[in-house]
C-alpha positions as CSV (number, residue, x, y, z in Angstrom):
1,M,12.3,8.0,-18.6
2,V,9.6,7.5,-16.4
3,N,7.0,9.6,-18.2
4,G,8.1,7.7,-21.5
5,A,7.3,4.4,-19.7
6,I,3.9,5.5,-18.5
7,E,1.0,6.2,-20.4
8,G,-1.2,9.0,-19.4
9,L,1.2,10.5,-16.8
10,E,2.3,14.4,-16.9
11,W,5.1,15.2,-14.2
12,P,5.6,18.9,-14.2
13,K,8.8,20.2,-13.1
14,P,9.9,22.3,-9.9
15,D,11.0,25.3,-12.0
16,E,8.0,25.2,-14.6
17,L,5.8,25.0,-11.7
18,K,7.3,28.2,-10.0
19,R,7.0,29.9,-13.2
20,I,3.1,29.0,-13.5
21,A,2.8,30.2,-9.8
22,S,3.8,33.4,-10.7
23,E,0.5,33.7,-13.0
24,R,-2.0,31.3,-11.2
25,T,-2.9,29.3,-8.4
26,L,-1.2,25.9,-8.7
27,S,-3.9,23.1,-8.6
28,S,-3.7,20.5,-5.9
29,N,-1.8,17.9,-8.5
30,E,0.8,20.8,-9.3
31,L,1.2,21.4,-5.4
32,L,2.1,17.7,-5.2
33,A,4.5,17.8,-7.9
34,L,6.3,20.6,-6.2
35,K,6.8,19.4,-2.8
36,S,5.9,16.2,-3.0
37,R,7.8,14.8,-5.5
38,S,8.5,11.2,-4.0
39,F,4.9,10.5,-3.6
40,Y,3.7,12.0,-7.1
41,L,4.2,8.9,-9.0
42,P,2.8,6.3,-6.5
43,I,-0.3,8.3,-5.9
44,W,-1.0,8.8,-9.9
45,M,-0.8,5.0,-9.6
46,L,-3.9,5.0,-7.8
47,E,-5.6,6.3,-11.1
48,L,-3.2,5.0,-13.9
49,T,-3.1,1.2,-12.6
50,R,-6.6,0.8,-10.6
51,G,-8.6,-2.6,-10.8
52,R,-11.5,-2.7,-12.9
53,D,-14.0,-2.1,-9.9
54,E,-11.6,-0.2,-7.7
55,C,-12.4,3.2,-6.9
56,N,-10.3,6.0,-7.9
57,K,-8.5,7.6,-4.9
58,R,-6.2,9.8,-6.6
59,I,-7.8,13.3,-5.9
60,I,-8.4,12.6,-2.6
61,V,-5.1,11.4,-1.8
62,T,-3.4,13.8,-3.4
63,A,-5.5,16.4,-1.1
64,L,-4.4,14.5,1.7
65,Y,-0.4,14.3,1.1
66,N,-0.9,18.3,0.5
67,I,-2.3,18.9,3.8
68,L,0.2,16.5,5.6
69,R,3.2,18.2,3.7
70,E,1.7,21.8,5.1
71,Q,1.8,20.6,8.3
72,D,5.2,18.9,8.1
73,T,6.3,22.2,6.8
74,I,5.6,23.7,9.9
75,E,7.4,21.3,12.0
76,D,10.5,21.7,9.7
77,A,10.3,25.6,9.6
78,N,14.0,27.3,10.3
79,P,14.3,27.4,14.0
80,A,16.1,30.5,13.7
81,A,13.2,32.2,12.2
82,I,10.1,30.1,13.9
83,P,11.0,28.9,17.5
84,A,9.4,25.8,18.6
85,Q,6.8,27.0,20.6
86,A,5.6,29.5,17.5
87,K,5.5,26.2,15.7
88,I,3.3,24.4,18.3
89,K,1.1,27.0,18.1
90,M,0.8,27.0,14.3
91,I,0.1,23.1,14.4
92,D,-2.6,23.6,16.9
93,H,-4.3,26.7,14.7
94,F,-4.0,24.5,11.7
95,G,-5.7,21.8,13.4
96,Y,-8.4,24.2,14.3
97,I,-8.7,25.4,10.3
98,M,-8.9,21.5,9.5
99,N,-11.5,20.8,12.0
100,N,-13.8,23.5,10.9
101,V,-13.6,22.4,7.1
102,V,-14.7,18.9,7.8
103,K,-17.5,20.5,9.9
104,R,-19.0,22.5,7.4
105,S,-21.4,20.9,4.9
106,P,-20.2,21.3,0.8
107,S,-22.6,24.0,0.4
108,E,-21.1,26.2,3.2
109,P,-18.1,28.6,2.4
110,I,-14.6,28.3,3.8
111,S,-13.5,31.8,2.6
112,D,-12.8,32.9,6.5
113,L,-10.7,29.9,7.0
114,I,-8.8,30.6,4.1
115,S,-8.3,34.0,5.0
116,D,-7.0,32.7,8.5
117,L,-4.6,30.2,6.9
118,E,-3.3,33.2,4.6
119,L,-2.7,35.2,7.6
120,M,-1.0,32.2,9.4
121,T,1.3,31.4,6.4
122,T,2.6,35.5,6.5
123,T,3.9,34.2,10.1
124,L,5.3,30.9,8.5
125,L,6.8,32.5,5.4
126,P,10.1,33.5,6.9
127,G,11.2,29.6,8.1
128,A,10.8,28.4,4.5
129,M,13.9,26.4,3.7
130,D,13.9,27.1,0.1
131,D,12.2,28.7,-2.9
132,D,10.3,25.3,-3.2
133,E,8.7,25.3,0.2
134,K,8.1,29.2,-0.1
135,V,6.0,29.0,-3.2
136,F,4.3,25.8,-1.6
137,L,3.4,27.6,1.2
138,E,2.0,30.7,-0.6
139,Q,0.0,28.5,-3.3
140,F,-1.3,26.0,-0.5
141,A,-2.4,29.3,1.5
142,K,-4.8,30.4,-1.6
143,G,-7.0,27.5,-0.3
144,S,-7.6,25.3,-3.5
145,V,-6.6,22.3,-1.4
146,L,-9.0,23.0,1.2
147,E,-11.8,24.1,-1.2
148,D,-11.3,20.4,-2.7
149,V,-11.8,18.7,0.3
150,R,-14.7,20.6,1.0
151,A,-16.6,20.1,-2.1
152,N,-15.5,16.8,-3.1
153,A,-14.7,14.7,0.0
154,T,-17.3,12.4,1.7
155,Q,-17.8,13.1,5.3
156,T,-16.2,10.2,6.0
157,T,-13.3,10.8,4.3
158,K,-12.8,14.3,5.7
159,E,-13.1,12.8,9.0
160,H,-10.1,10.3,8.2
161,I,-8.0,13.3,6.8
162,L,-9.1,15.1,10.3
163,L,-7.7,12.5,12.3
164,C,-4.6,11.8,10.6
165,V,-3.6,15.4,10.8
166,G,-4.8,15.4,14.6
167,S,-2.2,12.4,15.2
168,M,0.7,13.7,13.1
169,A,0.4,17.0,15.1
170,T,0.3,14.9,18.3
171,G,3.7,13.5,17.5
172,M,5.2,16.7,16.0
173,K,4.3,18.8,19.2
174,R,5.8,16.0,21.5
175,F,9.0,16.3,19.6
176,L,8.9,20.1,19.5
177,E,8.5,20.1,23.0
178,H,11.2,17.6,23.6
179,G,13.6,18.8,21.3
180,K,15.1,15.5,21.1
181,I,14.4,11.6,20.7
182,D,16.1,10.0,23.7
183,T,15.3,6.1,23.0
184,K,14.3,4.1,20.0
185,E,11.0,3.2,21.3
186,Q,10.5,7.1,21.5
187,M,11.5,7.2,18.0
188,A,9.0,4.6,16.8
189,E,6.3,6.3,18.4
190,Y,7.4,9.6,16.6
191,C,7.4,7.8,13.4
192,S,3.9,6.0,14.0
193,Y,2.5,9.3,14.6
194,V,3.7,11.2,11.8
195,A,3.8,8.4,9.5
196,G,2.1,5.3,10.5
197,D,-0.9,6.5,11.0
198,V,-0.8,8.0,7.7
199,G,-1.0,4.3,6.9
200,V,-3.9,3.5,8.9
201,A,-5.9,6.5,7.7
202,L,-5.3,5.2,4.1
203,N,-7.0,2.0,5.0
204,R,-9.8,3.5,6.6
205,L,-10.3,5.3,3.1
206,V,-9.9,1.9,1.3
207,D,-12.5,0.0,3.6
208,S,-14.9,3.2,3.0
209,V,-14.7,3.5,-0.4
210,D,-13.7,-0.3,-1.9
211,K,-15.4,-2.1,1.1
212,V,-11.7,-3.7,1.8
213,R,-10.7,-4.1,5.3
214,L,-6.5,-4.0,5.4
215,D,-4.4,-4.8,8.5
216,D,-4.0,-1.7,10.6
217,N,-0.9,-2.9,12.2
218,C,1.0,-3.5,9.2
219,A,-0.1,-0.3,7.7
220,K,1.4,1.4,10.6
221,T,4.6,-0.3,10.2
222,F,4.8,0.5,6.6
223,G,4.5,4.1,7.3
224,R,6.8,3.9,10.1
225,S,9.5,2.1,8.0
226,L,9.2,4.9,5.7
227,Q,9.9,7.3,8.0
228,Q,12.7,5.7,9.5
229,I,14.5,5.8,6.3
230,N,13.9,9.6,5.8
231,I,15.6,9.9,9.2
232,I,18.5,8.0,8.1
233,K,19.0,9.3,4.8
234,N,18.3,13.1,6.2
235,I,20.4,13.1,9.0
236,H,23.1,15.6,7.7
237,E,20.7,17.8,6.5
238,D,18.6,17.9,9.5
239,W,21.7,18.6,11.8
240,K,23.0,21.0,9.0
241,K,20.1,23.1,8.5
242,R,18.1,22.7,11.4
243,G,20.2,21.7,14.4
244,V,17.9,18.6,15.1
245,V,18.7,15.0,15.4
246,Y,15.9,12.5,15.1
247,V,18.4,9.4,15.8
248,P,17.7,8.0,19.4
249,K,20.4,9.8,21.7
250,E,21.0,6.0,23.4
251,L,22.2,4.7,20.2
252,Y,25.0,7.2,20.7
253,A,25.3,8.1,24.4
254,D,29.1,8.3,25.0
255,V,29.1,11.2,22.3
256,D,27.3,14.5,22.1
257,N,26.0,15.8,18.7
258,E,28.9,18.0,17.7
259,T,31.0,15.0,18.4
260,L,28.7,12.5,16.0
261,F,28.9,14.8,13.6
262,N,32.7,16.1,13.4
263,P,34.6,13.9,10.7
264,E,37.7,14.3,12.7
265,S,36.5,12.7,15.7
266,K,37.7,9.3,16.6
267,E,34.7,8.7,19.1
268,G,32.3,10.2,16.6
269,K,33.4,7.5,13.7
270,S,32.9,4.9,16.2
271,A,29.3,6.0,17.1
272,R,28.7,6.8,13.3
273,K,29.3,3.3,12.5
274,S,27.2,2.1,15.5
275,V,24.2,4.4,14.7
276,L,24.0,3.3,11.1
277,E,24.1,-0.3,11.7
278,T,21.5,-0.5,14.2
279,M,19.1,1.7,12.2
280,I,19.5,0.0,9.4
281,A,19.0,-3.3,11.3
282,D,15.6,-1.9,12.8
283,T,14.5,-0.6,9.9
284,T,14.9,-3.8,8.1
285,K,12.9,-5.7,10.3
286,D,10.0,-3.4,9.7
287,L,10.3,-3.4,6.0
288,K,9.9,-7.3,6.0
289,M,6.4,-6.7,7.8
290,S,5.7,-3.7,5.4
291,A,6.0,-6.2,2.7
292,D,3.4,-8.3,4.5
293,Y,1.0,-5.7,4.2
294,I,1.6,-5.2,0.4
295,V,0.9,-8.7,-0.3
296,S,-2.1,-8.7,1.6
297,I,-3.8,-6.3,-0.7
298,P,-6.4,-7.8,-2.9
299,Q,-5.5,-8.6,-6.3
300,G,-8.6,-6.4,-7.7
301,L,-7.0,-3.2,-5.8
302,T,-4.2,-3.0,-8.3
303,G,-4.0,0.8,-8.1
304,Y,-3.6,0.7,-4.3
305,R,-1.0,-1.9,-4.7
306,G,0.8,-0.1,-7.2
307,F,0.7,3.0,-4.7
308,T,2.2,1.0,-1.9
309,A,4.9,-0.9,-3.9
310,I,6.7,2.1,-5.7
311,P,7.5,3.6,-2.3
312,F,8.6,0.1,-0.8
313,F,10.6,-0.4,-3.6
314,A,12.3,2.8,-3.1
315,A,12.9,2.3,0.2
316,I,14.6,-0.9,0.1
317,E,16.9,0.4,-2.5
318,T,17.7,3.8,-0.4
319,L,18.7,1.6,2.3
320,R,20.9,-0.4,0.0
321,A,22.3,2.8,-1.3
322,I,23.3,3.9,2.6
323,E,24.6,0.7,3.7
324,A,26.8,0.8,0.7
325,A,28.0,4.4,1.1
326,G,28.6,3.7,4.7
327,A,28.5,6.1,7.8
328,E,31.1,8.6,7.2
329,K,29.6,9.5,3.9
330,L,25.9,9.5,5.1
331,F,27.1,11.6,8.4
332,G,29.4,13.8,6.0
333,G,26.8,14.8,3.6
334,E,28.3,13.4,0.5
335,E,26.2,14.2,-2.2
336,G,24.4,11.0,-3.6
337,A,25.1,9.1,-0.6
338,A,21.6,8.3,0.5
339,K,19.7,8.5,-2.7
340,I,19.2,6.0,-5.8
341,S,20.0,6.7,-8.9
342,P,17.5,8.1,-11.5
343,E,18.2,5.0,-13.2
344,V,16.9,2.9,-10.3
345,F,14.1,5.3,-9.9
346,G,13.2,4.7,-13.7
347,N,13.3,0.9,-13.6
348,I,11.0,0.6,-10.3
349,A,8.9,3.0,-11.7
350,S,8.4,1.0,-15.3
351,F,8.3,-2.5,-13.7
352,A,5.9,-1.5,-11.2
353,Y,3.4,0.2,-13.9
354,Q,3.6,-3.0,-16.0
355,I,3.2,-5.6,-13.8
356,M,0.2,-4.3,-12.0
357,R,-1.5,-4.0,-15.5
358,L,-0.6,-7.9,-16.3
359,Q,-3.2,-10.3,-16.1
360,E,-5.8,-7.6,-13.7
361,G,-3.2,-7.8,-11.0
362,K,-2.6,-11.5,-10.4
363,R,1.0,-11.3,-11.6
364,A,1.4,-8.4,-9.2
365,G,0.4,-10.5,-6.3
366,E,2.8,-13.2,-7.3
367,F,5.8,-11.2,-7.7
368,M,5.2,-9.2,-4.1
369,Q,5.1,-12.9,-2.7
370,A,8.2,-13.7,-4.5
371,Y,9.9,-10.6,-3.3
372,R,8.6,-10.6,0.4
373,D,10.2,-14.4,0.3
374,A,13.4,-13.1,-1.2
375,L,13.8,-10.3,1.5
376,L,14.5,-13.1,4.5
377,D,17.5,-14.7,2.6
378,R,18.2,-13.4,-1.0
379,P,17.7,-9.7,-0.5
380,K,19.5,-8.9,-3.8
381,E,17.5,-11.3,-5.9
382,Y,15.4,-8.6,-7.1
383,S,17.4,-5.7,-7.0
384,F,16.6,-2.8,-9.4
385,E,20.0,-1.9,-10.5
386,P,20.3,-1.6,-14.0
387,R,22.6,-4.6,-14.5
388,R,20.7,-7.0,-11.9
389,F,17.2,-5.6,-12.7
390,E,17.7,-6.8,-16.4
391,I,18.5,-10.3,-15.5
392,W,15.0,-10.9,-13.5
393,T,12.6,-8.5,-14.9
394,E,12.1,-9.6,-18.4
395,E,10.9,-13.2,-17.1
396,Q,8.3,-11.2,-14.7
397,L,6.7,-9.2,-17.4
398,K,6.0,-11.9,-19.9
399,S,2.3,-11.9,-20.4
């Protein structure tokens, strides 16, 4: 459905990519499609809907997200195979590799760094959580992403990437050292390090190539809110597969982790309900500020606005799906409890693509202001659920 609605987009599927990986090295774009599927379309919007005078940031942002995915895979590695201290050492070592990639000029080889990465990957592979992750690690270790950065990124852009990698590493290592998050303030700090500062890095990129300065605090809040939603929707999987809980302990101080996830426990049921209500309320506040960030993007940067709008709309719809499912289904890991349907995502993708191209971005700016205002007191006015979507979208997409 999405491919049919968006001209120029090819979206390779994971099974096909795994077959191709047995024959050749995957490109950076293919790696993105394999392991960062939720950001594949938004990143392509940087090219497909970019403004007349807007720089095409797709290739470098693709490289950035693959680099961050590699680092994320280290933190998320199976703790039974890779203990916390070993992960911390790998995160530091990956930072060393990235630091040296940035230091070298486009003419200097990095084959020694790629060999170093391959050696580290041999140690990391036993911690891969699934086949997609295993193929991603093997393919990333071949160095094509790092070669892209070495050869094609400006020195300024390389430094932005390195700062982002370093900030994410700080948050990850703090969590790994402590093994839990005690307070809401600590969770906000963790989310800022691992996602909020990605928004700041992207601001720096926009500033350097498009000469537009965007608000760092709003960008950080945007990234943080997306990470908070990930924490909510993955709460069962994180506990079941890796034995970790990113939810602040202060939200369920009267019960332990086992009780929190015990479907037979009355105390656990009460705690689950309270945790979810608090997390939804706090994340909703951040999403309102995130809307301000997207509204602030100038009309000419329709590619960048499209890049931010799709994950923002998806985040709102995911939060609504979680709220509708309720705490018991979410904590119990019921299939689909924390996911939006393919129809909803298809509506988001098609709408964002079309409205970014209308009147050189003017209509997109007007819609984002209306969407932001509706979030305050009419939260479901612009729902992307099929029946609701059909009510308002035709009017918005009139040329």
